[in-house]
C-alpha positions as CSV (number, residue, x, y, z in Angstrom):
1,X,10.4,-16.9,11.0
2,X,11.1,-16.9,7.3
3,X,7.4,-16.9,6.5
4,X,6.9,-13.9,8.8
5,X,9.6,-12.0,6.9
6,X,7.7,-12.6,3.7
7,X,4.4,-11.3,5.2
8,X,6.2,-8.2,6.5
9,X,7.6,-7.6,3.1
10,X,4.2,-7.8,1.5
11,X,2.5,-5.5,4.1
12,X,5.3,-2.9,3.9
13,X,5.2,-2.9,0.1
14,X,1.5,-2.3,0.2
15,X,1.9,0.9,2.3
16,X,4.5,2.4,0.0
17,X,2.8,1.2,-3.2
18,X,-0.5,2.9,-2.4
19,X,1.0,6.3,-1.5
20,X,0.9,8.0,-4.9
21,X,-0.3,10.9,-7.0
22,X,-2.2,13.8,-5.3
23,X,-4.3,15.1,-8.1
24,X,-6.1,13.7,-11.2
25,X,-6.4,15.3,-14.6
26,X,-9.0,14.1,-17.1
27,X,-6.4,11.5,-18.2
28,X,-3.3,10.8,-16.2
29,X,-0.7,8.0,-15.7
30,X,2.3,7.3,-13.5
31,X,4.8,4.5,-13.1
32,X,6.9,4.3,-9.9
33,X,9.7,1.8,-9.4
34,X,11.1,0.8,-6.0
35,X,13.9,-1.3,-4.5
36,X,13.5,-3.1,-1.2
37,X,16.2,-3.9,1.3
38,X,16.0,-5.9,4.6
39,X,18.7,-5.2,7.2
40,X,20.8,-3.6,4.5
41,X,20.6,-6.5,2.0
42,X,18.6,-6.4,-1.2
43,X,15.3,-8.2,-0.7
44,X,13.0,-7.3,-3.6
45,X,11.7,-4.8,-6.1
46,X,8.3,-3.5,-7.1
47,X,6.4,-1.3,-9.6
48,X,3.3,0.8,-9.1
49,X,1.3,1.8,-12.2
50,X,-1.6,4.3,-12.0
51,X,-3.9,5.3,-14.9
52,X,-7.0,7.5,-14.7
53,X,-9.6,8.6,-17.2
54,X,-13.3,9.4,-17.2
55,X,-13.6,9.7,-13.5
56,X,-12.0,6.3,-12.6
57,X,-8.5,5.4,-11.5
58,X,-6.9,1.9,-12.0
59,X,-3.8,1.0,-10.0
60,X,-1.6,-2.1,-10.3
61,X,1.1,-2.8,-7.7
62,X,3.4,-5.7,-8.2
63,X,6.4,-7.0,-6.2
64,X,8.8,-9.9,-6.2
65,X,11.5,-11.1,-3.8
66,X,15.1,-10.6,-4.7
67,X,18.7,-11.0,-3.5
68,X,19.3,-12.9,-0.2
69,X,15.6,-13.4,0.6
70,X,14.9,-15.1,-2.7
71,X,17.5,-17.8,-1.9
72,X,14.9,-19.3,0.6
73,X,11.7,-17.4,0.0
74,X,10.3,-16.7,-3.4
75,X,7.4,-14.2,-3.5
76,X,5.3,-12.8,-6.3
77,X,2.4,-10.5,-5.3
78,X,0.1,-8.3,-7.3
79,X,-2.7,-5.9,-6.3
80,X,-5.2,-4.4,-8.7
81,X,-7.8,-1.8,-7.7
82,X,-10.2,0.7,-9.2
83,X,-11.9,3.6,-7.5
84,X,-13.7,6.9,-8.3
85,X,-11.4,10.0,-8.8
86,X,-14.3,12.2,-7.8
87,X,-14.9,10.9,-4.3
88,X,-12.3,8.1,-3.9
89,X,-15.0,5.5,-3.2
90,X,-13.7,2.0,-3.9
91,X,-15.1,-0.2,-6.7
92,X,-12.9,-3.3,-6.8
93,X,-9.8,-4.7,-5.2
94,X,-7.9,-7.9,-5.9
95,X,-4.9,-9.3,-4.1
96,X,-2.9,-12.2,-5.5
97,X,0.0,-13.9,-3.8
98,X,2.2,-16.8,-5.0
99,X,5.2,-18.2,-3.1
100,X,7.3,-21.4,-2.6
101,X,6.6,-21.3,1.2
102,X,3.5,-19.2,1.7
103,X,0.1,-20.6,0.6
104,X,-1.2,-19.2,-2.7
105,X,-3.9,-16.6,-1.9
106,X,-6.4,-14.6,-3.9
107,X,-8.7,-12.1,-2.3
108,X,-11.4,-10.2,-4.4
109,X,-13.5,-7.4,-3.1
110,X,-16.5,-5.8,-4.9
111,X,-18.0,-2.7,-3.3
112,X,-21.6,-1.5,-3.6
113,X,-21.4,2.0,-2.3
114,X,-25.2,2.7,-2.5
115,X,-26.0,-0.3,-0.3
116,X,-22.7,0.2,1.7
117,X,-21.8,-3.5,1.4
118,X,-18.8,-5.4,0.1
119,X,-18.7,-8.8,-1.5
120,X,-15.7,-10.9,-0.4
121,X,-14.4,-13.8,-2.4
122,X,-11.3,-15.6,-1.2
123,X,-9.2,-18.6,-2.4
124,X,-6.6,-19.6,0.2
125,X,-4.6,-22.5,-1.0
126,X,-7.8,-24.1,-2.6
127,X,-10.1,-23.2,0.4
128,X,-12.9,-21.1,-1.1
129,X,-14.9,-18.6,0.9
130,X,-17.6,-16.1,-0.2
131,X,-19.7,-13.7,1.8
132,X,-21.1,-10.2,1.9
133,X,-20.9,-7.7,4.8
134,X,-21.5,-4.1,5.6
135,X,-18.7,-1.8,4.5
136,X,-19.8,1.1,6.8
137,X,-17.2,3.6,5.4
138,X,-14.4,1.1,5.1
139,X,-12.1,1.4,2.1
140,X,-9.7,-1.0,0.5
141,X,-6.0,-0.2,1.1
142,X,-5.5,1.6,-2.3
143,X,-8.5,3.9,-2.3
144,X,-7.9,4.6,1.4
145,X,-4.5,6.0,1.0
146,X,-5.4,7.9,-2.2
147,X,-8.0,9.6,-0.1
148,X,-5.4,10.6,2.5
149,X,-3.1,11.8,-0.3
150,X,-5.7,14.2,-1.5
151,X,-6.2,15.9,1.8
152,X,-5.5,19.7,1.6
153,X,-3.7,20.1,4.9
154,X,-0.6,18.0,5.5
155,X,0.3,19.7,8.8
156,X,-2.3,17.9,10.9
157,X,-2.7,14.2,11.8
158,X,-5.0,12.1,9.6
159,X,-6.4,8.6,9.6
160,X,-8.6,6.3,7.5
161,X,-10.2,2.9,8.1
162,X,-9.1,0.0,5.8
163,X,-10.4,-3.5,5.0
164,X,-8.5,-5.9,2.8
165,X,-10.9,-8.8,3.0
166,X,-9.2,-10.3,6.1
167,X,-8.5,-7.6,8.7
168,X,-10.0,-4.2,9.5
169,X,-7.4,-1.6,10.4
170,X,-6.9,2.1,10.9
171,X,-3.9,3.9,9.3
172,X,-2.8,6.9,11.3
173,X,-0.5,9.5,9.7
174,X,1.4,12.1,11.7
175,X,3.3,14.9,9.9
176,X,6.8,15.3,11.2
177,X,8.4,18.2,9.3
178,X,10.6,18.5,6.2
179,X,14.1,17.5,5.3
180,X,16.4,16.5,2.4
181,X,16.4,12.8,1.8
182,X,18.8,10.8,-0.4
183,X,17.4,7.8,-2.5
184,X,18.5,6.1,-5.6
185,X,16.4,8.6,-7.6
186,X,18.3,11.5,-6.2
187,X,18.7,13.9,-3.3
188,X,15.3,15.5,-2.8
189,X,13.4,17.8,-0.4
190,X,10.7,15.7,1.4
191,X,7.8,15.9,3.8
192,X,8.4,13.3,6.6
193,X,5.5,11.4,8.2
194,X,5.1,8.9,10.9
195,X,2.8,5.9,10.2
196,X,1.0,3.6,12.5
197,X,-1.3,0.8,11.5
198,X,-3.8,-0.4,14.2
199,X,-6.0,-3.4,14.0
200,X,-9.6,-2.6,14.8
201,X,-11.8,-4.6,17.2
202,X,-12.8,-4.8,20.8
203,X,-9.2,-4.5,21.8
204,X,-7.3,-2.4,19.1
205,X,-3.6,-3.2,18.8
206,X,-0.7,-1.9,16.7
207,X,0.1,-4.0,13.6
208,X,3.0,-2.0,12.2
209,X,4.6,1.4,12.2
210,X,7.2,3.2,10.1
211,X,8.3,6.5,8.5
212,X,7.4,7.8,5.1
213,X,9.0,10.6,3.1
214,X,7.1,12.1,0.1
215,X,8.4,14.8,-2.3
216,X,7.7,18.3,-1.2
217,X,6.2,19.5,-4.5
218,X,2.9,19.3,-6.3
219,X,3.4,15.6,-7.3
220,X,3.9,14.3,-3.7
221,X,5.8,11.3,-5.0
222,X,6.6,8.6,-2.3
223,X,10.4,8.7,-2.0
224,X,11.3,6.4,1.0
225,X,9.6,4.2,3.5
226,X,11.3,2.6,6.5
227,X,9.8,0.0,8.8
228,X,11.4,-1.6,11.9
229,X,9.6,-4.9,12.7
230,X,11.0,-7.4,15.2
231,X,12.8,-9.3,12.6
232,X,14.7,-6.4,11.2
233,X,14.6,-3.1,9.3
234,X,12.9,-2.9,5.9
235,X,13.6,0.0,3.6
236,X,11.7,0.9,0.4
237,X,13.3,3.6,-1.8
238,X,12.4,5.2,-5.1
239,X,14.5,4.2,-8.0
240,X,12.6,5.9,-10.9
241,X,9.5,7.9,-11.4
242,X,7.8,8.2,-14.9
243,X,5.0,10.8,-15.0
């Protein structure tokens, strides 16, 4: 059960970490800092850094366990990705996990958008794997959500197909109105959205669901994410935004 809590923490951080800036200037940068709680207790914190220039964006998302969870489960995870700011096609994606209970894991994806293939290299606790497969419109988690963030109409449902080197999934986004939301960064007007992540395959099934609030302004900063898995409620909230 403790290991599953760690996996949920990582997946949920990924969702909030990737939901970022809506538009790209010739050169741009952003740093977002979040605090994580699990069933009301502090569980971790994370930073998301985005830099863009010359038609390419680089994103680094890093998270560590904290508070009560750290007493039995120490987690350090980092994701690095690059993609085109012109068409949001992915170029590279790297996920790295270290933990005292979970197996160390590294997943590297290299996309060839002309051939529509992706090269997958994995190191799972010393077990190496390398193969190439058709991408067929799949995107890594970061470029996928940046694509959604740059849609013009936020009043209709959206979805995008995602591949992280292990599972293929579809992220559904359902707009759910506006409201004021209070986070550590302040009391702000937000757009509320319902999220559902569904594993693709012969028998698609729901992996996770939650609610997301983003600032109702031109920056569309992710303010709050809540998720209610079987093991308890996880909450990510914005602490600081540096534009």
